[in-house]
BADREN-620421 format. One record per atom (N, C-alpha, C): residue number from 1; residue in three letters; atom name; z, x, y. Coordinates in nm, 3 decimals, always signed. Example, Ala and Ser with C-alpha at 12.3 -4.5 7.8 and 13.67 -1.06 7.14 Angstrom:
@ketor 1 | marba ALA | mitor N | Z +0.780 | X +1.319 | Y -0.569
@ketor 1 | marba ALA | mitor CA | Z +0.780 | X +1.230 | Y -0.450
@ketor 1 | marba ALA | mitor C | Z +0.780 | X +1.320 | Y -0.330
@ketor 2 | marba SER | mitor N | Z +0.708 | X +1.285 | Y -0.225
@ketor 2 | marba SER | mitor CA | Z +0.714 | X +1.367 | Y -0.106
@ketor 2 | marba SER | mitor C | Z +0.787 | X +1.290 | Y +0.003
//
This chain:
@ketor 1 | marba MET | mitor N | Z -3.467 | X -3.919 | Y -1.412
@ketor 1 | marba MET | mitor CA | Z -3.350 | X -3.936 | Y -1.330
@ketor 1 | marba MET | mitor C | Z -3.389 | X -3.968 | Y -1.186
@ketor 2 | marba TYR | mitor N | Z -3.347 | X -3.877 | Y -1.098
@ketor 2 | marba TYR | mitor CA | Z -3.375 | X -3.898 | Y -0.956
@ketor 2 | marba TYR | mitor C | Z -3.490 | X -3.808 | Y -0.912
@ketor 3 | marba PRO | mitor N | Z -3.567 | X -3.851 | Y -0.819
@ketor 3 | marba PRO | mitor CA | Z -3.678 | X -3.766 | Y -0.773
@ketor 3 | marba PRO | mitor C | Z -3.626 | X -3.642 | Y -0.697
@ketor 4 | marba TYR | mitor N | Z -3.511 | X -3.654 | Y -0.635
@ketor 4 | marba TYR | mitor CA | Z -3.453 | X -3.541 | Y -0.562
@ketor 4 | marba TYR | mitor C | Z -3.327 | X -3.496 | Y -0.637
@ketor 5 | marba SER | mitor N | Z -3.344 | X -3.405 | Y -0.731
@ketor 5 | marba SER | mitor CA | Z -3.231 | X -3.365 | Y -0.815
@ketor 5 | marba SER | mitor C | Z -3.125 | X -3.289 | Y -0.735
@ketor 6 | marba ALA | mitor N | Z -3.164 | X -3.221 | Y -0.625
@ketor 6 | marba ALA | mitor CA | Z -3.065 | X -3.148 | Y -0.546
@ketor 6 | marba ALA | mitor C | Z -2.972 | X -3.245 | Y -0.473
@ketor 7 | marba LEU | mitor N | Z -3.019 | X -3.365 | Y -0.449
@ketor 7 | marba LEU | mitor CA | Z -2.937 | X -3.463 | Y -0.378
@ketor 7 | marba LEU | mitor C | Z -2.857 | X -3.551 | Y -0.473
@ketor 8 | marba SER | mitor N | Z -2.889 | X -3.545 | Y -0.601
@ketor 8 | marba SER | mitor CA | Z -2.819 | X -3.631 | Y -0.695
@ketor 8 | marba SER | mitor C | Z -2.679 | X -3.576 | Y -0.723
@ketor 9 | marba ILE | mitor N | Z -2.587 | X -3.665 | Y -0.739
@ketor 9 | marba ILE | mitor CA | Z -2.449 | X -3.629 | Y -0.767
@ketor 9 | marba ILE | mitor C | Z -2.416 | X -3.680 | Y -0.906
@ketor 10 | marba GLY | mitor N | Z -2.376 | X -3.589 | Y -0.993
@ketor 10 | marba GLY | mitor CA | Z -2.342 | X -3.628 | Y -1.128
@ketor 10 | marba GLY | mitor C | Z -2.192 | X -3.615 | Y -1.149
@ketor 11 | marba PRO | mitor N | Z -2.144 | X -3.664 | Y -1.261
@ketor 11 | marba PRO | mitor CA | Z -1.999 | X -3.656 | Y -1.287
@ketor 11 | marba PRO | mitor C | Z -1.953 | X -3.514 | Y -1.318
@ketor 12 | marba TYR | mitor N | Z -2.043 | X -3.424 | Y -1.358
@ketor 12 | marba TYR | mitor CA | Z -2.007 | X -3.287 | Y -1.392
@ketor 12 | marba TYR | mitor C | Z -2.083 | X -3.191 | Y -1.302
@ketor 13 | marba PRO | mitor N | Z -2.013 | X -3.123 | Y -1.213
@ketor 13 | marba PRO | mitor CA | Z -2.083 | X -3.029 | Y -1.125
@ketor 13 | marba PRO | mitor C | Z -2.126 | X -2.904 | Y -1.203
@ketor 14 | marba ASN | mitor N | Z -2.224 | X -2.836 | Y -1.151
@ketor 14 | marba ASN | mitor CA | Z -2.273 | X -2.714 | Y -1.214
@ketor 14 | marba ASN | mitor C | Z -2.173 | X -2.602 | Y -1.184
@ketor 15 | marba SER | mitor N | Z -2.105 | X -2.556 | Y -1.287
@ketor 15 | marba SER | mitor CA | Z -2.003 | X -2.453 | Y -1.266
@ketor 15 | marba SER | mitor C | Z -2.048 | X -2.316 | Y -1.316
@ketor 16 | marba ALA | mitor N | Z -2.173 | X -2.303 | Y -1.353
@ketor 16 | marba ALA | mitor CA | Z -2.222 | X -2.174 | Y -1.401
@ketor 16 | marba ALA | mitor C | Z -2.236 | X -2.079 | Y -1.283
@ketor 17 | marba LEU | mitor N | Z -2.183 | X -1.959 | Y -1.299
@ketor 17 | marba LEU | mitor CA | Z -2.193 | X -1.858 | Y -1.195
@ketor 17 | marba LEU | mitor C | Z -2.290 | X -1.750 | Y -1.239
@ketor 18 | marba SER | mitor N | Z -2.358 | X -1.692 | Y -1.143
@ketor 18 | marba SER | mitor CA | Z -2.451 | X -1.586 | Y -1.176
@ketor 18 | marba SER | mitor C | Z -2.373 | X -1.458 | Y -1.207
@ketor 19 | marba ALA | mitor N | Z -2.444 | X -1.362 | Y -1.264
@ketor 19 | marba ALA | mitor CA | Z -2.379 | X -1.235 | Y -1.299
@ketor 19 | marba ALA | mitor C | Z -2.330 | X -1.163 | Y -1.174
@ketor 20 | marba GLY | mitor N | Z -2.401 | X -1.176 | Y -1.065
@ketor 20 | marba GLY | mitor CA | Z -2.360 | X -1.113 | Y -0.939
@ketor 20 | marba GLY | mitor C | Z -2.229 | X -1.171 | Y -0.887
@ketor 21 | marba HIS | mitor N | Z -2.215 | X -1.304 | Y -0.895
@ketor 21 | marba HIS | mitor CA | Z -2.090 | X -1.367 | Y -0.852
@ketor 21 | marba HIS | mitor C | Z -1.973 | X -1.327 | Y -0.941
@ketor 22 | marba LEU | mitor N | Z -1.998 | X -1.321 | Y -1.070
@ketor 22 | marba LEU | mitor CA | Z -1.891 | X -1.279 | Y -1.162
@ketor 22 | marba LEU | mitor C | Z -1.850 | X -1.134 | Y -1.135
@ketor 23 | marba ALA | mitor N | Z -1.947 | X -1.049 | Y -1.104
@ketor 23 | marba ALA | mitor CA | Z -1.915 | X -0.909 | Y -1.073
@ketor 23 | marba ALA | mitor C | Z -1.831 | X -0.900 | Y -0.946
@ketor 24 | marba ILE | mitor N | Z -1.864 | X -0.980 | Y -0.847
@ketor 24 | marba ILE | mitor CA | Z -1.786 | X -0.980 | Y -0.722
@ketor 24 | marba ILE | mitor C | Z -1.644 | X -1.029 | Y -0.749
@ketor 25 | marba ILE | mitor N | Z -1.629 | X -1.129 | Y -0.833
@ketor 25 | marba ILE | mitor CA | Z -1.497 | X -1.182 | Y -0.866
@ketor 25 | marba ILE | mitor C | Z -1.412 | X -1.074 | Y -0.934
@ketor 26 | marba VAL | mitor N | Z -1.473 | X -0.987 | Y -1.010
@ketor 26 | marba VAL | mitor CA | Z -1.399 | X -0.880 | Y -1.079
@ketor 26 | marba VAL | mitor C | Z -1.376 | X -0.761 | Y -0.986
@ketor 27 | marba VAL | mitor N | Z -1.476 | X -0.721 | Y -0.910
@ketor 27 | marba VAL | mitor CA | Z -1.470 | X -0.598 | Y -0.831
@ketor 27 | marba VAL | mitor C | Z -1.377 | X -0.610 | Y -0.711
@ketor 28 | marba VAL | mitor N | Z -1.379 | X -0.720 | Y -0.641
@ketor 28 | marba VAL | mitor CA | Z -1.298 | X -0.733 | Y -0.519
@ketor 28 | marba VAL | mitor C | Z -1.148 | X -0.721 | Y -0.547
@ketor 29 | marba PRO | mitor N | Z -1.091 | X -0.793 | Y -0.645
@ketor 29 | marba PRO | mitor CA | Z -0.947 | X -0.773 | Y -0.671
@ketor 29 | marba PRO | mitor C | Z -0.915 | X -0.633 | Y -0.722
@ketor 30 | marba MET | mitor N | Z -1.005 | X -0.572 | Y -0.799
@ketor 30 | marba MET | mitor CA | Z -0.980 | X -0.437 | Y -0.848
@ketor 30 | marba MET | mitor C | Z -0.978 | X -0.337 | Y -0.732
@ketor 31 | marba LEU | mitor N | Z -1.068 | X -0.351 | Y -0.637
@ketor 31 | marba LEU | mitor CA | Z -1.067 | X -0.264 | Y -0.521
@ketor 31 | marba LEU | mitor C | Z -0.942 | X -0.285 | Y -0.436
@ketor 32 | marba ALA | mitor N | Z -0.902 | X -0.410 | Y -0.420
@ketor 32 | marba ALA | mitor CA | Z -0.780 | X -0.438 | Y -0.343
@ketor 32 | marba ALA | mitor C | Z -0.658 | X -0.377 | Y -0.411
@ketor 33 | marba LEU | mitor N | Z -0.650 | X -0.385 | Y -0.542
@ketor 33 | marba LEU | mitor CA | Z -0.539 | X -0.325 | Y -0.616
@ketor 33 | marba LEU | mitor C | Z -0.540 | X -0.173 | Y -0.603
@ketor 34 | marba ALA | mitor N | Z -0.657 | X -0.112 | Y -0.613
@ketor 34 | marba ALA | mitor CA | Z -0.667 | X +0.033 | Y -0.600
@ketor 34 | marba ALA | mitor C | Z -0.626 | X +0.079 | Y -0.460
@ketor 35 | marba ILE | mitor N | Z -0.670 | X +0.009 | Y -0.357
@ketor 35 | marba ILE | mitor CA | Z -0.632 | X +0.045 | Y -0.220
@ketor 35 | marba ILE | mitor C | Z -0.482 | X +0.029 | Y -0.201
@ketor 36 | marba TRP | mitor N | Z -0.424 | X -0.075 | Y -0.255
@ketor 36 | marba TRP | mitor CA | Z -0.280 | X -0.097 | Y -0.242
@ketor 36 | marba TRP | mitor C | Z -0.202 | X +0.014 | Y -0.313
@ketor 37 | marba LEU | mitor N | Z -0.242 | X +0.049 | Y -0.435
@ketor 37 | marba LEU | mitor CA | Z -0.174 | X +0.155 | Y -0.509
@ketor 37 | marba LEU | mitor C | Z -0.184 | X +0.290 | Y -0.438
@ketor 38 | marba ILE | mitor N | Z -0.301 | X +0.321 | Y -0.385
@ketor 38 | marba ILE | mitor CA | Z -0.316 | X +0.446 | Y -0.310
@ketor 38 | marba ILE | mitor C | Z -0.225 | X +0.445 | Y -0.188
@ketor 39 | marba GLY | mitor N | Z -0.218 | X +0.333 | Y -0.120
@ketor 39 | marba GLY | mitor CA | Z -0.129 | X +0.324 | Y -0.004
@ketor 39 | marba GLY | mitor C | Z +0.017 | X +0.343 | Y -0.040
@ketor 40 | marba VAL | mitor N | Z +0.058 | X +0.288 | Y -0.152
@ketor 40 | marba VAL | mitor CA | Z +0.198 | X +0.304 | Y -0.197
@ketor 40 | marba VAL | mitor C | Z +0.227 | X +0.449 | Y -0.230
@ketor 41 | marba PHE | mitor N | Z +0.138 | X +0.516 | Y -0.300
@ketor 41 | marba PHE | mitor CA | Z +0.161 | X +0.655 | Y -0.337
@ketor 41 | marba PHE | mitor C | Z +0.157 | X +0.747 | Y -0.215
@ketor 42 | marba VAL | mitor N | Z +0.070 | X +0.719 | Y -0.119
@ketor 42 | marba VAL | mitor CA | Z +0.064 | X +0.801 | Y +0.003
@ketor 42 | marba VAL | mitor C | Z +0.192 | X +0.783 | Y +0.084
@ketor 43 | marba ALA | mitor N | Z +0.242 | X +0.662 | Y +0.092
@ketor 43 | marba ALA | mitor CA | Z +0.364 | X +0.637 | Y +0.169
@ketor 43 | marba ALA | mitor C | Z +0.487 | X +0.696 | Y +0.102
@ketor 44 | marba ALA | mitor N | Z +0.488 | X +0.709 | Y -0.029
@ketor 44 | marba ALA | mitor CA | Z +0.607 | X +0.754 | Y -0.100
@ketor 44 | marba ALA | mitor C | Z +0.608 | X +0.904 | Y -0.128
@ketor 45 | marba ARG | mitor N | Z +0.502 | X +0.975 | Y -0.096
@ketor 45 | marba ARG | mitor CA | Z +0.499 | X +1.117 | Y -0.130
@ketor 45 | marba ARG | mitor C | Z +0.587 | X +1.199 | Y -0.038
@ketor 46 | marba GLU | mitor N | Z +0.624 | X +1.317 | Y -0.085
@ketor 46 | marba GLU | mitor CA | Z +0.704 | X +1.409 | Y -0.007
@ketor 46 | marba GLU | mitor C | Z +0.615 | X +1.477 | Y +0.096
@ketor 47 | marba PRO | mitor N | Z +0.671 | X +1.513 | Y +0.209
@ketor 47 | marba PRO | mitor CA | Z +0.590 | X +1.585 | Y +0.309
@ketor 47 | marba PRO | mitor C | Z +0.549 | X +1.723 | Y +0.258
@ketor 48 | marba ARG | mitor N | Z +0.436 | X +1.771 | Y +0.302
@ketor 48 | marba ARG | mitor CA | Z +0.384 | X +1.898 | Y +0.253
@ketor 48 | marba ARG | mitor C | Z +0.459 | X +2.018 | Y +0.312
@ketor 49 | marba HIS | mitor N | Z +0.489 | X +2.014 | Y +0.441
@ketor 49 | marba HIS | mitor CA | Z +0.550 | X +2.128 | Y +0.507
@ketor 49 | marba HIS | mitor C | Z +0.692 | X +2.093 | Y +0.550
@ketor 50 | marba PRO | mitor N | Z +0.789 | X +2.177 | Y +0.518
@ketor 50 | marba PRO | mitor CA | Z +0.926 | X +2.145 | Y +0.559
@ketor 50 | marba PRO | mitor C | Z +0.946 | X +2.154 | Y +0.709
@ketor 51 | marba ASP | mitor N | Z +0.859 | X +2.223 | Y +0.782
@ketor 51 | marba ASP | mitor CA | Z +0.875 | X +2.234 | Y +0.926
@ketor 51 | marba ASP | mitor C | Z +0.800 | X +2.124 | Y +1.001
@ketor 52 | marba ALA | mitor N | Z +0.758 | X +2.021 | Y +0.932
@ketor 52 | marba ALA | mitor CA | Z +0.693 | X +1.908 | Y +0.997
@ketor 52 | marba ALA | mitor C | Z +0.794 | X +1.834 | Y +1.083
@ketor 53 | marba VAL | mitor N | Z +0.746 | X +1.767 | Y +1.184
@ketor 53 | marba VAL | mitor CA | Z +0.834 | X +1.700 | Y +1.279
@ketor 53 | marba VAL | mitor C | Z +0.909 | X +1.587 | Y +1.211
@ketor 54 | marba GLY | mitor N | Z +1.040 | X +1.585 | Y +1.230
@ketor 54 | marba GLY | mitor CA | Z +1.122 | X +1.476 | Y +1.179
@ketor 54 | marba GLY | mitor C | Z +1.163 | X +1.489 | Y +1.034
@ketor 55 | marba THR | mitor N | Z +1.134 | X +1.601 | Y +0.970
@ketor 55 | marba THR | mitor CA | Z +1.169 | X +1.613 | Y +0.829
@ketor 55 | marba THR | mitor C | Z +1.284 | X +1.710 | Y +0.804
@ketor 56 | marba THR | mitor N | Z +1.338 | X +1.771 | Y +0.909
@ketor 56 | marba THR | mitor CA | Z +1.444 | X +1.870 | Y +0.891
@ketor 56 | marba THR | mitor C | Z +1.577 | X +1.798 | Y +0.871
@ketor 57 | marba SER | mitor N | Z +1.642 | X +1.829 | Y +0.761
@ketor 57 | marba SER | mitor CA | Z +1.773 | X +1.770 | Y +0.736
@ketor 57 | marba SER | mitor C | Z +1.881 | X +1.867 | Y +0.783
@ketor 58 | marba LEU | mitor N | Z +2.004 | X +1.825 | Y +0.779
@ketor 58 | marba LEU | mitor CA | Z +2.114 | X +1.906 | Y +0.826
@ketor 58 | marba LEU | mitor C | Z +2.129 | X +2.033 | Y +0.743
@ketor 59 | marba ALA | mitor N | Z +2.101 | X +2.028 | Y +0.615
@ketor 59 | marba ALA | mitor CA | Z +2.114 | X +2.145 | Y +0.529
@ketor 59 | marba ALA | mitor C | Z +2.008 | X +2.250 | Y +0.561
@ketor 60 | marba GLN | mitor N | Z +1.897 | X +2.212 | Y +0.622
@ketor 60 | marba GLN | mitor CA | Z +1.790 | X +2.306 | Y +0.650
@ketor 60 | marba GLN | mitor C | Z +1.800 | X +2.369 | Y +0.788
@ketor 61 | marba LEU | mitor N | Z +1.891 | X +2.322 | Y +0.872
@ketor 61 | marba LEU | mitor CA | Z +1.904 | X +2.375 | Y +1.007
@ketor 61 | marba LEU | mitor C | Z +1.967 | X +2.515 | Y +1.003
@ketor 62 | marba PRO | mitor N | Z +1.934 | X +2.598 | Y +1.101
@ketor 62 | marba PRO | mitor CA | Z +1.999 | X +2.729 | Y +1.108
@ketor 62 | marba PRO | mitor C | Z +2.149 | X +2.715 | Y +1.131
@ketor 63 | marba GLN | mitor N | Z +2.221 | X +2.823 | Y +1.108
@ketor 63 | marba GLN | mitor CA | Z +2.367 | X +2.822 | Y +1.113
@ketor 63 | marba GLN | mitor C | Z +2.418 | X +2.780 | Y +1.250
@ketor 64 | marba ALA | mitor N | Z +2.355 | X +2.824 | Y +1.358
@ketor 64 | marba ALA | mitor CA | Z +2.403 | X +2.792 | Y +1.493
@ketor 64 | marba ALA | mitor C | Z +2.390 | X +2.642 | Y +1.520
@ketor 65 | marba GLN | mitor N | Z +2.287 | X +2.579 | Y +1.473
@ketor 65 | marba GLN | mitor CA | Z +2.269 | X +2.437 | Y +1.496
@ketor 65 | marba GLN | mitor C | Z +2.360 | X +2.353 | Y +1.408
@ketor 66 | marba GLU | mitor N | Z +2.398 | X +2.405 | Y +1.293
@ketor 66 | marba GLU | mitor CA | Z +2.488 | X +2.331 | Y +1.205
@ketor 66 | marba GLU | mitor C | Z +2.624 | X +2.311 | Y +1.270
@ketor 67 | marba GLN | mitor N | Z +2.669 | X +2.409 | Y +1.345
@ketor 67 | marba GLN | mitor CA | Z +2.800 | X +2.400 | Y +1.408
@ketor 67 | marba GLN | mitor C | Z +2.803 | X +2.292 | Y +1.515
@ketor 68 | marba LYS | mitor N | Z +2.690 | X +2.267 | Y +1.579
@ketor 68 | marba LYS | mitor CA | Z +2.684 | X +2.161 | Y +1.680
@ketor 68 | marba LYS | mitor C | Z +2.701 | X +2.024 | Y +1.614
@ketor 69 | marba HIS | mitor N | Z +2.647 | X +2.007 | Y +1.494
@ketor 69 | marba HIS | mitor CA | Z +2.649 | X +1.879 | Y +1.427
@ketor 69 | marba HIS | mitor C | Z +2.772 | X +1.858 | Y +1.340
@ketor 70 | marba ALA | mitor N | Z +2.847 | X +1.964 | Y +1.312
@ketor 70 | marba ALA | mitor CA | Z +2.962 | X +1.952 | Y +1.225
@ketor 70 | marba ALA | mitor C | Z +3.075 | X +1.878 | Y +1.298
@ketor 71 | marba GLU | mitor N | Z +3.152 | X +1.803 | Y +1.223
@ketor 71 | marba GLU | mitor CA | Z +3.265 | X +1.732 | Y +1.285
@ketor 71 | marba GLU | mitor C | Z +3.376 | X +1.832 | Y +1.317
@ketor 72 | marba PRO | mitor N | Z +3.442 | X +1.813 | Y +1.428
@ketor 72 | marba PRO | mitor CA | Z +3.552 | X +1.905 | Y +1.463
@ketor 72 | marba PRO | mitor C | Z +3.671 | X +1.884 | Y +1.370
@ketor 73 | marba GLU | mitor N | Z +3.748 | X +1.990 | Y +1.354
@ketor 73 | marba GLU | mitor CA | Z +3.868 | X +1.981 | Y +1.271
@ketor 73 | marba GLU | mitor C | Z +3.968 | X +1.886 | Y +1.337
@ketor 74 | marba ARG | mitor N | Z +4.030 | X +1.803 | Y +1.257
@ketor 74 | marba ARG | mitor CA | Z +4.130 | X +1.710 | Y +1.309
@ketor 74 | marba ARG | mitor C | Z +4.268 | X +1.761 | Y +1.272
@ketor 75 | marba SER | mitor N | Z +4.355 | X +1.756 | Y +1.369
@ketor 75 | marba SER | mitor CA | Z +4.491 | X +1.801 | Y +1.342
@ketor 75 | marba SER | mitor C | Z +4.573 | X +1.683 | Y +1.290
@ketor 76 | marba ALA | mitor N | Z +4.669 | X +1.715 | Y +1.204
@ketor 76 | marba ALA | mitor CA | Z +4.756 | X +1.612 | Y +1.152
@ketor 76 | marba ALA | mitor C | Z +4.854 | X +1.569 | Y +1.261
@ketor 77 | marba ALA | mitor N | Z +4.877 | X +1.442 | Y +1.272
@ketor 77 | marba ALA | mitor CA | Z +4.966 | X +1.393 | Y +1.377
@ketor 77 | marba ALA | mitor C | Z +5.108 | X +1.385 | Y +1.330
//
């Protein structure tokens, strides 16, 4: 053929991949999926402590604070 085979261009390129390249093709998407799933589960979990900042709902407030947030009675007109 040609004396410089690296410079020769044929109609069929060499598409064989080494085992290392195939492993990278498999491992990278699997790691990305695992990181994404862990992120989804961490974001969706319930808080550990009910007294954490911003997690107190109206039902958990003491009685005195509930009265501040309750709507006043409306009289019929």
